[in-house]
N, C-alpha and C positions, 0 to 999 in steps of 0.2 A: 932212632933219630931220623932215619929216612922216612918213616911213617909220619912222624910229627912234622917234618918239613913239608911233606906232600899235603898234609892237612892244612898247614898254614898257607901254602901256596893256593889251594882250592878256596880257602876262605877269602884270601885277597882277591882272587879272580872273581868270586861271587859278589864281593862288595863292589868291585869296579863295575860289574854288569848292572847292579842295582842302581849305582850312581849314574850310569849312562842311560838307563831306561827311565829313571824318574827325575824330575826337576829338583833342584835344591830346595830345601825347606824354607830358605829365606826368600825365595822368589815370590813376588806378589802375583795374585791372580789377575788375569786380563780383565780390564774394565772397559765396557763399551763407551765410546766417546760420542758427544752430540755432533753428528755430522750427517751430511745427506746420505752417505752410504750405509750408515748403521742405524740412525735414529728413525729415519723416515722410510722404513721398510715395514713389511707386515710384522706385527708383534709376535714374538716367539711364544710358544705354549708354556705356561707356567701353572702352578697350582693356584687354588682359589685364594683371593686376597681377603683380608679382614676388613669388613665394611660395616657401617652402622645399620641397625634394623630400621626399615623404612615403614612409614605410616601407610595404612590402606588408602589414604587420600591420594597417594602417588600412584599413577597408573602402573600396573604390574608389567614385568617384562613378558614378551610373548612366550607361549608354551614352547619348550624345547630349547630355550636360550641357555647358554652356559652360565656358570657362576661368574662372579666378578673376578677378573684376573688383573694382576699388576701390570701396568704399562712400564713403570720403573719404580724403584724403591730408593730411598735416601736414608742413610744413617748418619746422624750428627754426632760428632765426638767433640766434647768441650775441650778447649785448651787450658782450662782451669779445673783442677780436681779438688774437691772439698774432702778433707780427711780429718781424723782425730776429733770427731764431733762428740762433745760432751752430752751425757744423758740429760743435762739440764736444758739443752737446746730443743726447740720444737722443730717438727718437719718443715716448717715454713722458712727455716733459716736459709735455705738455698735460694728461694725466691727473694728473700729480703736482701741478700747479697748480690742478686742478679746473675747467679751462675746457673746456666742451663744444665739440665741433665741429658745424658746420652738418650737418643730416641731414634726410632726407625718408623718411617711412614711411607706409604705407597700411593701413587696415583693409579686408581683402578678403573676398569672399564668393562662394559658388556656391549658387544657388537650386536645391534638389533637387526641391521640390514646391511648387506655388502653392496656397495655402489658399483655401478657398471662404468663410471667415468675414470678419469686420470687419477693416478696416485698423488696424494697430497705432497707437495714439494716445500722445502723450507724457504723462508723469506718471500712468500707470496702473499697476496691479498686474499684472504678467505672470506667468503660470504656464507653465513650460517643462519639457520633458523634454530631457535633454542627456547627452552623453558627451564627456569631455575627453581629448585625446591630446597627447603630445609628437610632434615630427616623426619620432622613431626608433620610434614605435609603442607607446610605454608609455602605458597608460591610467591616468590619475591619479585620475579620479573619474567617476561616472556616477549619474544619478538612477534608472536601472534597477536599481542595486544597493541602493537604499534599500528599507526595509520596505514591501511592497505597491507598489513602483515609485512612491512619492510624488513628484510633481513639485516643482520649485524655484519658490517664490513670491518675487518681489522687486518693489520699487517703482522704476519707472524715473526716473532723474534724481537730482540731489543730495537728500540726506535733509533732513528738516525741522529737524534739529539745528543748533547754531551753527557746527559745522565743515562741515556739508553733506556728509557722507560718503555715498558711494554703497554700495549693499548688495552689488554685485558688481564685478568689474573693469570698467573703463570701456569696454573693447572689447566685452564682453558687454552692458553697459548700453546702448550706442549701436548694437549690431549687430543689433537687432530692427527697426530703421527699414525701412519698405517692405514688411514681411511682413504677411500676412493670417493670421487665426486658422486653424489647421489646416495651415499651411505648414511646410516643412522647409528648413533651410539649413545650409550648412557655413561656418564662420567661420575666418578665418586672422588671428590676433591677434598683432601684433609685441609684443616685450617692453615697449616704451614705453606700450602700452595694456593690458598685462597685469600681471605681477608685478614689472616694473621691472628694473634692472640686477642686482639681488641675487637674484632668483628667490624661491622659497618652499621652503626646506630641509624644512620639516615635511611638505609634500606631495611631496617628492622632485623638485621643479622646479628645474633648475639656473639659474644666472645668465644673463640675456639670452636667455631661451628663448622661441621661438614657442609659441603655444597653438592647438590645432586643436579646435574645438567643432562637433559635430553636434547641432543643436537643432531642436526642434519647438515651435512656439507653440500651446499647448493652449487657453489662455483668457486674457482680460484683464478687469479689473474696476476699479471706482472704489474699492473698499475691499479690505482684506486678506482673502483667502479664509480661511474658518474651517478649522482643521486637522481632519482626519478623526478621528472617535472611535476610540480603540484597540479592537481586537476583544475581545469578551468572552471570558474564559478558558473553555476547555471544561469542562463539568460532568462531574465524574467520578462514575460510578455506584457507589453504596454496595455493598459485598460482601454477597452473599446470606447470610442467617443460616439455619442449619439449623433445620428445623421441630421444634418440641417435641412429644413425644407427648401426646395428650389424657389428662387424669387421669380415666379411667373405670374402673369395675370390670371385671376380666376376665370374658369370657363363659365359661360352663361348658364344660369340654372334652367333646367328643363321645367316646364310648367307642371309636369306630373311628378317630379322627384324633387322635393325640397332639399337644399344643400345645407348641411350643418355648418355652423360657423367654425372656421379653422383657427386653432390657437396660434398666436404670434410667437410663442416661445415654448421651450420644452417644459417650463415650469407649470405645475398643475394650476389650473384656473379655479378661482373661487368665486362663488356668487356674490354680487355686490351687496353690501349690507343694506337693509331696509332703511328708507328715509326716516329721519327722526320725526316723531309725531308732533304736529304743530298744535298749539293750544286753540281750542274752539273759541272764536270771537263772541263776545257777549252780545245779545240782541240789542238793537238800538232802543234807547229810551224814547217813548212816544212824547211828542210835544203837544202842548194844549192847543186845541182848535181855536182859530180866531172867533170872536163873537159875531153872531149873525145879526146883521142890521136889516131892519125892514126897508124896503124900497120907498123912496119918497114919491108921493102921488101928487102931481101938480095938476091943477085944473086947466083944461084947455082955454085958451084965450078965445074970447068971442071974435 
């Protein structure tokens, strides 16, 4: 009986030690919250994320770059569970009823270049250069195609309005976390953090499409950057006017150098037209000569 009592006492003590060393099984794991202290620090090292295969039309990552890693992952758990599905139903019954399925997706990234500037802070105005692709290589937008390569400026986080809308897709809005000014990064944004299940037909982005963004964090500020002044239009030179001849008296001509007549205007002078030919007058018609009369001879008087 003493042996059994000792064994029971040792078992109870061991159980108490295990309970003290380990957290209770009902305790939930610690989850990182979106705050300046946790979210906007250098991303922790994780395994490679599952991303779509990219077309050769998209520039390849530099040699030696790591695989795409998750910046964060989200698991959706529907609050409605579809059960007791009859074999007569089709797999589309869930979509027909509008019941989403459980899913897990990640915002993935590859750091191309580490910036030497300040660490990106929350609720700042970010200025970025970017190029957006679809996995098939279609480039749907780029700041380098803007006039004078004007960067994109947006306020990080929900907007100040009542609806709290963000200025860019949420994958872009939260994809700057951990970057330094001057850094470059490639983002792999799933449709849940992009344009949603319907896509963006206006930008030719199909439904449920991944977005691939190559971005560079150019600057951050507390206030909205002032837009650049439009370039001044080029000043067109006025056409040169022909010089007018000075109104001076002509110098007397030298007997040995004839002076050419000066034109009175800048218009080209043309020779005067030849005079119209006059009809040659007909010769006068000769008139008949008067008859010749013989002189009268009178005899001298005695």
